[in-house]
N, CA, C and O atoms as CSV, one atom per row, in Angstrom:
chain,resi,resn,atom,element,x,y,z
A,1,UNK,N,N,0.859,-1.165,0.000
A,1,UNK,CA,C,0.000,0.000,0.000
A,1,UNK,C,C,0.904,1.227,0.000
A,1,UNK,O,O,1.819,1.342,0.814
A,2,UNK,N,N,0.634,2.123,-0.912
A,2,UNK,CA,C,1.438,3.334,-1.015
A,2,UNK,C,C,0.533,4.541,-0.806
A,2,UNK,O,O,-0.471,4.706,-1.500
A,3,UNK,N,N,0.891,5.368,0.140
A,3,UNK,CA,C,0.132,6.589,0.421
A,3,UNK,C,C,-1.344,6.299,0.697
A,3,UNK,O,O,-2.210,7.086,0.313
A,4,UNK,N,N,-1.634,5.193,1.351
A,4,UNK,CA,C,-3.013,4.864,1.685
A,4,UNK,C,C,-3.826,4.356,0.514
A,4,UNK,O,O,-5.041,4.201,0.634
A,5,UNK,N,N,-3.202,4.097,-0.594
A,5,UNK,CA,C,-3.922,3.622,-1.780
A,5,UNK,C,C,-3.694,2.120,-1.953
A,5,UNK,O,O,-2.598,1.611,-1.718
A,6,UNK,N,N,-4.724,1.444,-2.358
A,6,UNK,CA,C,-4.622,0.014,-2.625
A,6,UNK,C,C,-4.365,-0.152,-4.118
A,6,UNK,O,O,-5.087,0.391,-4.955
A,7,UNK,N,N,-3.337,-0.902,-4.425
A,7,UNK,CA,C,-3.003,-1.105,-5.829
A,7,UNK,C,C,-3.677,-2.373,-6.344
A,7,UNK,O,O,-4.058,-3.250,-5.570
A,8,UNK,N,N,-3.814,-2.450,-7.643
A,8,UNK,CA,C,-4.433,-3.615,-8.278
A,8,UNK,C,C,-3.693,-4.908,-7.932
A,8,UNK,O,O,-4.347,-5.906,-7.630
A,9,UNK,N,N,-2.363,-4.931,-7.964
A,9,UNK,CA,C,-1.667,-6.168,-7.596
A,9,UNK,C,C,-1.969,-6.615,-6.168
A,9,UNK,O,O,-2.006,-7.815,-5.895
A,10,UNK,N,N,-2.189,-5.662,-5.243
A,10,UNK,CA,C,-2.529,-6.033,-3.870
A,10,UNK,C,C,-3.896,-6.702,-3.820
A,10,UNK,O,O,-4.088,-7.665,-3.078
A,11,UNK,N,N,-4.844,-6.200,-4.601
A,11,UNK,CA,C,-6.174,-6.788,-4.643
A,11,UNK,C,C,-6.095,-8.214,-5.187
A,11,UNK,O,O,-6.722,-9.129,-4.653
A,12,UNK,N,N,-5.327,-8.386,-6.242
A,12,UNK,CA,C,-5.170,-9.708,-6.850
A,12,UNK,C,C,-4.500,-10.660,-5.871
A,12,UNK,O,O,-4.905,-11.816,-5.753
A,13,UNK,N,N,-3.481,-10.184,-5.169
A,13,UNK,CA,C,-2.781,-11.021,-4.201
A,13,UNK,C,C,-3.713,-11.423,-3.062
A,13,UNK,O,O,-3.726,-12.583,-2.652
A,14,UNK,N,N,-4.496,-10.465,-2.547
A,14,UNK,CA,C,-5.454,-10.775,-1.481
A,14,UNK,C,C,-6.482,-11.804,-1.952
A,14,UNK,O,O,-6.820,-12.736,-1.223
A,15,UNK,N,N,-6.971,-11.624,-3.174
A,15,UNK,CA,C,-7.963,-12.550,-3.719
A,15,UNK,C,C,-7.362,-13.945,-3.875
A,15,UNK,O,O,-7.988,-14.933,-3.490
A,16,UNK,N,N,-6.170,-14.034,-4.429
A,16,UNK,CA,C,-5.564,-15.348,-4.658
A,16,UNK,C,C,-5.233,-16.042,-3.336
A,16,UNK,O,O,-5.350,-17.264,-3.234
A,17,UNK,N,N,-4.826,-15.280,-2.334
A,17,UNK,CA,C,-4.545,-15.856,-1.019
A,17,UNK,C,C,-5.821,-16.418,-0.406
A,17,UNK,O,O,-5.824,-17.533,0.117
A,18,UNK,N,N,-6.904,-15.647,-0.468
A,18,UNK,CA,C,-8.178,-16.101,0.080
A,18,UNK,C,C,-8.685,-17.318,-0.687
A,18,UNK,O,O,-9.149,-18.285,-0.083
A,19,UNK,N,N,-8.600,-17.274,-1.998
A,19,UNK,CA,C,-9.076,-18.384,-2.830
A,19,UNK,C,C,-8.286,-19.652,-2.517
A,19,UNK,O,O,-8.855,-20.741,-2.446
A,20,UNK,N,N,-6.984,-19.509,-2.332
A,20,UNK,CA,C,-6.130,-20.645,-2.013
A,20,UNK,C,C,-6.541,-21.269,-0.676
A,20,UNK,O,O,-6.616,-22.492,-0.560
A,21,UNK,N,N,-6.806,-20.436,0.330
A,21,UNK,CA,C,-7.252,-20.929,1.634
A,21,UNK,C,C,-8.592,-21.648,1.518
A,21,UNK,O,O,-8.793,-22.703,2.121
A,22,UNK,N,N,-9.513,-21.069,0.737
A,22,UNK,CA,C,-10.828,-21.672,0.546
A,22,UNK,C,C,-10.715,-23.047,-0.119
A,22,UNK,O,O,-11.381,-23.998,0.288
A,23,UNK,N,N,-9.874,-23.138,-1.133
A,23,UNK,CA,C,-9.701,-24.411,-1.835
A,23,UNK,C,C,-9.081,-25.464,-0.925
A,23,UNK,O,O,-9.468,-26.632,-0.962
A,24,UNK,N,N,-8.123,-25.049,-0.112
A,24,UNK,CA,C,-7.479,-25.982,0.818
A,24,UNK,C,C,-8.492,-26.471,1.845
A,24,UNK,O,O,-8.510,-27.654,2.183
A,25,UNK,N,N,-9.332,-25.573,2.341
A,25,UNK,CA,C,-10.361,-25.961,3.304
A,25,UNK,C,C,-11.344,-26.946,2.669
A,25,UNK,O,O,-11.770,-27.903,3.315
A,26,UNK,N,N,-11.699,-26.716,1.420
A,26,UNK,CA,C,-12.610,-27.617,0.711
A,26,UNK,C,C,-11.969,-28.994,0.524
A,26,UNK,O,O,-12.632,-30.017,0.700
A,27,UNK,N,N,-10.694,-29.022,0.172
A,27,UNK,CA,C,-9.970,-30.290,0.038
A,27,UNK,C,C,-9.964,-31.048,1.362
A,27,UNK,O,O,-10.215,-32.253,1.396
A,28,UNK,N,N,-9.676,-30.338,2.448
A,28,UNK,CA,C,-9.644,-30.960,3.771
A,28,UNK,C,C,-11.008,-31.548,4.128
A,28,UNK,O,O,-11.087,-32.655,4.660
A,29,UNK,N,N,-12.078,-30.813,3.837
A,29,UNK,CA,C,-13.417,-31.293,4.148
A,29,UNK,C,C,-13.738,-32.542,3.334
A,29,UNK,O,O,-14.333,-33.484,3.858
A,30,UNK,N,N,-13.356,-32.560,2.080
A,30,UNK,CA,C,-13.600,-33.739,1.240
A,30,UNK,C,C,-12.858,-34.954,1.787
A,30,UNK,O,O,-13.405,-36.056,1.807
A,31,UNK,N,N,-11.620,-34.764,2.230
A,31,UNK,CA,C,-10.846,-35.865,2.810
A,31,UNK,C,C,-11.509,-36.387,4.082
A,31,UNK,O,O,-11.580,-37.597,4.299
A,32,UNK,N,N,-11.986,-35.488,4.907
A,32,UNK,CA,C,-12.654,-35.884,6.152
A,32,UNK,C,C,-13.921,-36.675,5.846
A,32,UNK,O,O,-14.175,-37.708,6.465
A,33,UNK,N,N,-14.715,-36.192,4.893
A,33,UNK,CA,C,-15.943,-36.885,4.549
A,33,UNK,C,C,-15.662,-38.279,3.990
A,33,UNK,O,O,-16.385,-39.228,4.295
A,34,UNK,N,N,-14.619,-38.405,3.175
A,34,UNK,CA,C,-14.247,-39.709,2.640
A,34,UNK,C,C,-13.869,-40.666,3.766
A,34,UNK,O,O,-14.268,-41.830,3.758
A,35,UNK,N,N,-13.104,-40.176,4.726
A,35,UNK,CA,C,-12.706,-41.021,5.856
A,35,UNK,C,C,-13.917,-41.426,6.689
A,35,UNK,O,O,-14.006,-42.569,7.137
A,36,UNK,N,N,-14.841,-40.508,6.897
A,36,UNK,CA,C,-16.039,-40.829,7.678
A,36,UNK,C,C,-16.914,-41.863,6.966
A,36,UNK,O,O,-17.523,-42.721,7.605
A,37,UNK,N,N,-16.967,-41.770,5.632
A,37,UNK,CA,C,-17.761,-42.740,4.875
A,37,UNK,C,C,-17.187,-44.145,4.978
A,37,UNK,O,O,-17.925,-45.123,4.853
A,38,UNK,N,N,-15.892,-44.262,5.202
A,38,UNK,CA,C,-15.241,-45.564,5.302
A,38,UNK,C,C,-15.469,-46.243,6.649
A,38,UNK,O,O,-15.276,-47.452,6.776
A,39,UNK,N,N,-15.877,-45.473,7.650
A,39,UNK,CA,C,-16.101,-46.029,8.978
A,39,UNK,C,C,-17.392,-46.845,8.968
A,39,UNK,O,O,-18.447,-46.365,8.552
A,40,UNK,N,N,-17.287,-48.058,9.423
A,40,UNK,CA,C,-18.455,-48.926,9.507
A,40,UNK,C,C,-18.911,-48.994,10.962
A,40,UNK,O,O,-18.135,-49.315,11.862
A,41,UNK,N,N,-20.163,-48.691,11.163
A,41,UNK,CA,C,-20.720,-48.734,12.505
A,41,UNK,C,C,-21.786,-49.827,12.513
A,41,UNK,O,O,-22.741,-49.782,11.738
A,42,UNK,N,N,-21.614,-50.791,13.384
A,42,UNK,CA,C,-22.591,-51.870,13.496
A,42,UNK,C,C,-23.565,-51.555,14.624
A,42,UNK,O,O,-23.187,-51.446,15.790
A,43,UNK,N,N,-24.822,-51.412,14.242
A,43,UNK,CA,C,-25.859,-51.166,15.244
A,43,UNK,C,C,-26.881,-52.289,15.133
A,43,UNK,O,O,-27.080,-52.849,14.055
A,44,UNK,N,N,-27.520,-52.613,16.233
A,44,UNK,CA,C,-28.518,-53.679,16.203
A,44,UNK,C,C,-29.694,-53.297,15.297
A,44,UNK,O,O,-30.031,-52.122,15.149
A,45,UNK,N,N,-30.301,-54.313,14.701
A,45,UNK,CA,C,-31.458,-54.079,13.844
A,45,UNK,C,C,-32.556,-53.396,14.661
A,45,UNK,O,O,-32.849,-53.805,15.784
A,46,UNK,N,N,-33.152,-52.365,14.093
A,46,UNK,CA,C,-34.231,-51.641,14.756
A,46,UNK,C,C,-33.762,-50.540,15.688
A,46,UNK,O,O,-34.583,-49.873,16.317
A,47,UNK,N,N,-32.463,-50.341,15.788
A,47,UNK,CA,C,-31.924,-49.326,16.699
A,47,UNK,C,C,-32.452,-47.932,16.372
A,47,UNK,O,O,-32.880,-47.203,17.267
A,48,UNK,N,N,-32.423,-47.565,15.106
A,48,UNK,CA,C,-32.850,-46.217,14.709
A,48,UNK,C,C,-34.305,-45.971,15.071
A,48,UNK,O,O,-34.657,-44.913,15.592
A,49,UNK,N,N,-35.148,-46.960,14.789
A,49,UNK,CA,C,-36.575,-46.807,15.077
A,49,UNK,C,C,-36.792,-46.632,16.574
A,49,UNK,O,O,-37.547,-45.755,16.993
A,50,UNK,N,N,-36.138,-47.457,17.379
A,50,UNK,CA,C,-36.293,-47.349,18.836
A,50,UNK,C,C,-35.778,-46.016,19.353
A,50,UNK,O,O,-36.413,-45.389,20.201
A,51,UNK,N,N,-34.639,-45.582,18.851
A,51,UNK,CA,C,-34.048,-44.323,19.311
A,51,UNK,C,C,-34.952,-43.136,18.980
A,51,UNK,O,O,-35.136,-42.238,19.801
A,52,UNK,N,N,-35.506,-43.143,17.783
A,52,UNK,CA,C,-36.394,-42.042,17.378
A,52,UNK,C,C,-37.670,-42.055,18.213
A,52,UNK,O,O,-38.125,-41.006,18.669
A,53,UNK,N,N,-38.247,-43.237,18.415
A,53,UNK,CA,C,-39.461,-43.331,19.227
A,53,UNK,C,C,-39.196,-42.865,20.661
A,53,UNK,O,O,-39.991,-42.132,21.248
A,54,UNK,N,N,-38.078,-43.302,21.201
A,54,UNK,CA,C,-37.740,-42.904,22.566
A,54,UNK,C,C,-37.591,-41.396,22.676
A,54,UNK,O,O,-38.086,-40.788,23.625
A,55,UNK,N,N,-36.917,-40.795,21.715
A,55,UNK,CA,C,-36.727,-39.344,21.730
A,55,UNK,C,C,-38.069,-38.626,21.571
A,55,UNK,O,O,-38.343,-37.647,22.265
A,56,UNK,N,N,-38.886,-39.113,20.668
A,56,UNK,CA,C,-40.189,-38.488,20.414
A,56,UNK,C,C,-41.082,-38.602,21.641
A,56,UNK,O,O,-41.765,-37.645,22.007
A,57,UNK,N,N,-41.077,-39.762,22.273
A,57,UNK,CA,C,-41.963,-39.985,23.427
A,57,UNK,C,C,-41.522,-39.209,24.665
A,57,UNK,O,O,-42.342,-38.930,25.540
A,58,UNK,N,N,-40.257,-38.863,24.751
A,58,UNK,CA,C,-39.755,-38.106,25.911
A,58,UNK,C,C,-40.210,-36.655,25.876
A,58,UNK,O,O,-40.246,-35.990,26.911
A,59,UNK,N,N,-40.551,-36.170,24.717
A,59,UNK,CA,C,-40.944,-34.753,24.597
A,59,UNK,C,C,-42.393,-34.649,24.700
A,59,UNK,O,O,-42.939,-33.548,24.625
């Protein structure tokens, strides 16, 4: 910044820095989601139905 003025290259640099951070965050989220999808959770048959009914009946 020179004399309180923002130059075009500074705007481009700020934009590219922000865009780079956004893309990295998106990549990280995709990796996390892929890992979560690989996790296998074994629950007893009917667990979801019982859990929902129990929650509904408590209110």
